[in-house]
N, C-alpha and C positions, 0 to 999 in steps of 0.2 A: 602664384603665391610667393610671398617674400618671407624667408625664414632666417632668423638670426640665432645662432648657437652661442651660448655663453658658458665658458669653462675656465677653470683655474689656469690651465695651460693648453696649448694646441700644438700639433706637429708643425715643424720638425722637432720641437721640444716635447719629449715624452717622459712622463714620470711613471705611469702605470698603464693598465689596459684601457681605462676610461677614455684617455685621449685618442687612442687608436680607433675606438668605436665612434667617437664624435667625428673624426675625420672621415671614416668610412661612410657614415651616414650623410654627412654634409656633401661629400663628393658624389655620392650616388644620387642625392636629390638634385644636384646640378644636371645630371644626365636626364632627369625627368623634366627638365625645362624650368625649374624653380630658380628664383634669385636667392642665393644663399650666402650668408656671411658668418663670420666667427669672431667674437670678441673674447679676449683672454689677456692674462697678465704676462708681461715680459720684464726681465730684470732691468733692462735699460730702455729708454724711450726709442720707439721704432715707428717708422712711417707706415701708414696703411698700404696695402698692396693686394696681391692676388696669389692664391696657391691652388693649382689644379681646378680653376674655375670658381673657387670660393673667395669672396672678398674678405680679407683678413684685417682686423681692426685691433692691433695690439695696444694694451693699456699698461703704461709703466706701473709696476707694483708700488703701492704706497704702504705696504706692511713694513714693520721694523726690520725683519730678517727675511731674506730670500728663502723660499721653501726648501731648497736643497742644502741650506746651511743651518737649518734649525737644530738638527741633532748635535751639531758641534758647538752650539751656543750654550752659555751658562743657563742653568735651570730658571733663574729669575728672568732672564731675557726671553726664554721660551714662553714662560707664562705671560709676560707683558705682550709678547707678539700675538699670542692667541687671543687675549682679551682685546688688544687693539684692533685686530683683524675683524672681530665681530661688530665693532662700533665704528668702523672706518667709513665715515660718511663721505670723505673725499673720494675713496675708491668707488663707492656706490654712485657718486655723481659722475665719475668718469664713464661708467657703464651706461648710465642714463643718457649721457651725451652720445654714446655710440648707438644706442637705441634710436634716439632722435635723428641721428645722421642716416641710419640705414632704413628707417621707417618700415619695420617688419609687420607682417600680419600675425606671425607667431614668433615668440621668443622661447627658445628651448634651452633651459639651463641644465647643466650637468654637474660635474664635480665642483662643489662649492667650498671645499676645505679651506681655500685661500681667499675666498670672496665673502663680502658681508651680506647678511640676509636681507638688508634693506633694499637690495636690488629688486626683490619681488614687488615691493611697493612702487618702486620707480616704473617697473614694467606695467603694472596695473594702471598707474596714473597716466601713462603714455597713450592708453587706449588699445595697446596690443594685447593679445591673448598669450597665456603662458602655459608651458608644459615643462615639468621637471622630471628627470630620470634619476631614480634612486640607485646609484652605483655602489653606495657604501652606507655606513650608519652615521654619517656626519651630523644629521639633524637630531639624533638622540644620544650621541656619544661624543665627548670632547676629543677622543682619539680616533673617531670614525670607525672603530673596529669592534666595539663591545667585547674587548679583551683586555684583561689587566691581571697582574700578579700570576701569570702563567696559566690562566684559565678564562673561559668565556664568562661574561657577566650575565647573571640571571636577572639582576636588578641594577638600577643605575646608581652610581656614586653621586655624592652631593654636587661635585663640579659638573657632572653631566646633566643633572636636573636643572642647575642654574643656567648653563649655556643652552640647554634644550628649550627651556621656557622662553628665552629671548628669541631663538630662531623660530619657534612655533608661532610666535606673535606675527611674524611676517609671512611664514609659510601658508597661513590661512588665505592669502591672496593668490595662491597658485590655482590655476583653473583645472589642471589635470596632472596626475602623476603616472609614471610608468616605472615599474620595478624590474630589475634584471632577473629576478627569480621570486617565486612565491614566498620563501622564507624571509626575504628582505622586506616585502610588503607587510607580512604578518608581524614582523618585529616592530615596525613603525606604528602599526595600528595597536599593538599591545600596549604601547605607551601613549596612546591617545591621538596620534596624528592621522590625518586624512580619513577619518571615519565617514565623513560626508562628501569628500572630494571624489570626483570621477577618477577611477584608478584602473590600471591594466597591468598585467605581467607581460613584458616583452623581452624575451631572451636576447642577449647580445648576438649580433650577427658575427660569424667567424668565417673569414675568407681562408679556408683550408685548402691546401694543394691536394690533388687527387692521390689516393693511396697507391704506393708502388707495390709491386709484387714482392712479398716478404720471402727472402731466401731461406732455404732450409738451414737450420743451425744445429750443431751438436755441441756436446760439452756441458759445462756448468750452466745452470739456469740463471738468467740475468734479470735481476730486479732493478728498477730505476726510480730515482727521486728527481723531480724537476721543479725548481722554484727557489725563492729566497730562503737562505738559511737563517730563519728566525724561529723563536719558540712556537708561535701560533701555527706555523706550518706543520708542526708535529714531527720534525726531524729527530728530536730526542726520543720520542715514542718508537719511531722506526728503528733507530740504532739499538734501543733496548730490546725490541722484538728480535732483531738479528742475533743478539746474544743467546736467544732461546732456540735458534735453528741448529741443524747438524753442522759439524765443523767443516764439512766439505759438500760439494755438489751445487753450490750457489755462489753468486757474487752480487754486490750492490754497487751501482754507479750513481754518484750524486752530482747533479748538474745545477749549479747556482752559486751565488756569492753570499757571504755574510758581511753585514755592514761593518762589523768590528773585527773581521777576520774569522777564519774557521778553525783556529787552534783548539778551541774547546770541543768542537765536534770531532775533530781528528783524534783527540784524546779518548772520547767515548767509543770510537771505532777501532782503537788500537788492538792489533792482533787478529782482526777479522778481515775477510776479503772485500774490503770497502775501498772504492776509488773516488777521490774528490777531483772533479774536473774543472771547477770554476764555471765561468759563463760559457755556455755552449749553445750552438744553433739547435733549437728544439727539434726541428724536423730530422736533422742528422742524428741527434741523440736517440730519438724514438726508434729509428731504424735499427739501432744496435742493442735494444733490450727486448726481453720477452714479456715483461709485465711492468706497468707503472704503479707505484704506491703513492697515494695522496692521503696522508694520515692527519689532516688538519685537525686542530683542536679549537679553532674558532669558527664562527659562522661565515664561511666563504660566501660572499654575495653571488659570485658566478665562478664556475670552474673551467677557465680557459684551457688549462693543461689537460683536463679530462677530455675536452672536445678535440684538442690536438692529437691526443693519443688515439682516440676512437677513429679519427680520420686516417691514421696510419695502420689501423687494424690491431692496435695494441690494447689489450684488456687492462682494467684498472681495479685495484682494491682501494676503496675509499672509506672515509669516516661517515657514519650515519649522522650528519650534521650539516645544516645549511644547504646551499645549492649542490654541494658534492653529493649529498644523500639523494637529491632528486635526479641528478644526471646518472650517477653510477647505479642507483636503484632501479632505473629503467631497464637495465640489462639483466638484473636479477638480485634479489635480496642477499643471496649468498656472497656477493661481492662487497658487502658493507660490513664494517666492524665498528664497535663502540669507540668514540673518540678517546684517545689517551690510554687505551687498554692494550698494553704491549703483548700480553699473553694471548688475547683474542686475535691480534694481528699476526703474531707468530704462528698460531694454529692455522689460520687461513693460508699463510704463505707456505707452510709445510704441506697442506692439502694440495695446493696448486703444484708444488714441486713433485709430489708423489704421482699426480696424474700425468705430469710431463707436458711437453709442448703439444702433443696430440690432443690433450684434454682442454686446451684453450678454445674459447668460442671463435667461430669464423668471423671474418671481417664484416659479413652481412648482418651480424648481430647488432651492429652499431648504427645501422641505417636509420632506425626510428628516431634516435637522438639527433643525428646529423641533419636529418631532413627539416628539423624545426629551428636550426640555428644558422640557416643560410642568410647572407646579407639581404637577399631579395625578400625573404619573409619578414625580416626586421623592418625593412623599408615600407612594405605594404602595411604593417601594423601601425607604424607611426603616421602614415598617410591617413589611415582610418581614424586615429585618435585626433589628429589635427582637424579633420573634417567635423568631428563631433564638437570639438571646442569652438570652432568658428561658427558652427550652426547655432 
């Protein structure tokens, strides 16, 4: 079988978790004897080559602004870039040529935030079959997040309805979709997409290291936050909850960067035992905390940090929202709190502190979740979906 993956970017260039998943899947498929390629955008023209057995076909970006410079561009330029990207027929033609060059049986599209939706028509016209993975909300939200003005969107704004209608026109030609969690699939279907399309929920594979023996620890109970310091991740809710905790007996370690600096968050934490670490190796960070808090106030498509914590035997308090609710809820409903509710979060944190480290669940409590996010299970699920599409 010949499989061509199409993604906005591809390692070694990584913007988020989607690119890591694409590379993991592509390289694992090579070990199964498949001919695998990856077409993606590059800032400058690059020659085709090979990476870990995968044929790489970089396509020079034809968008007005390179993706990592969008936030620094003026608002008018950002708007023009977004509109231009959606009707970028030259970009679609580039990918169409890559499809013709590789001659795949399956074209598997992933993060399309920087790619034009006309690609799906080009794939269908080539005679190849298509599978698309829903890593985010790009098809129904112009920001790909369903989050605006400090809260999750229950309905779509006018800009999202307009861009969504254009993308839906071409998404009809996709043969099958895979969502990284049930909430992601449900959200797309709520707005009318993929009602009749073959669809599966395939959780991302996570290549987690084996958990190390956790050392006995004494002293203050250590909470942790791991992720980007942005409003949708709920860092402000967490800091507000910390204000409601006892003055002593606990500490909070914050690992992650803020795009515009963390001065505002440091101000919210002033006077409390909160330490800002900046970017930190996740595995090393998790070994130094007692409990991870994931207080997201947007619908996380998939909770990588939750899985990484479970792999290290670290329990998680999470928001009852999106994929976080599914992952953390599998351990017990008592570990979930309403999103954005600082008082409920503080109450749960106090309960955990009062029970002490001896009251935390054992590492074996997380086996049920870890067993369904292995790379092998993800690979098998996509093999089955490909077979259905080709049949």
